[in-house]
C-alpha positions in Angstrom: 93.8 93.7 91.1 93.8 91.9 87.8 90.2 90.6 88.2 88.7 93.9 87.4 87.7 95.3 84.1 89.7 98.5 84.6 93.1 97.3 83.3 94.7 94.5 81.5 97.8 92.6 82.5 100.3 91.3 80.0 103.1 88.9 81.2 106.2 88.4 79.1 108.2 85.2 79.1 111.5 86.9 79.7 114.3 86.8 82.2 114.0 88.8 84.3 110.2 88.5 84.3 108.3 91.5 82.9 104.6 92.4 83.4 102.8 95.4 81.9 99.5 96.9 83.0 97.3 99.1 80.8 94.0 100.8 81.3 91.0 99.4 79.4 88.5 101.7 77.8 86.4 101.4 81.0 89.5 102.3 83.1 90.3 105.2 80.9 86.7 106.5 81.4 87.7 107.1 85.1 90.4 109.6 84.1 88.3 112.7 84.5 87.3 111.6 88.0 90.8 110.8 89.0 92.1 114.1 87.6 89.5 115.9 89.7 90.6 114.0 92.8 94.2 114.8 92.1 93.4 118.5 91.7 91.5 118.5 94.9 94.3 116.7 96.7 96.9 119.3 95.5 94.7 122.1 96.8 94.1 120.4 100.1 97.8 119.7 100.5 98.5 123.4 100.0 95.7 124.3 102.5 97.1 122.0 105.2 100.7 123.3 104.6 99.5 126.9 105.0 97.7 126.0 108.2 100.7 124.1 109.5 103.2 126.9 108.6 101.0 129.7 110.0 98.7 128.4 112.8 97.1 131.8 113.2 95.1 131.1 110.0 93.1 128.3 111.7 
């Protein structure tokens, strides 16, 4: 996961251990794509729920 150029990993020398991940500029450039996928997924979830609740709509 950390070998990609999409995010950075910062480890802190603390007890308990703490690690933070952040998107790089390249990773942030994927946001529009991921937002579109999330929007599609929400619509598809509603579609499936409607078909499950009312099988006559198949």
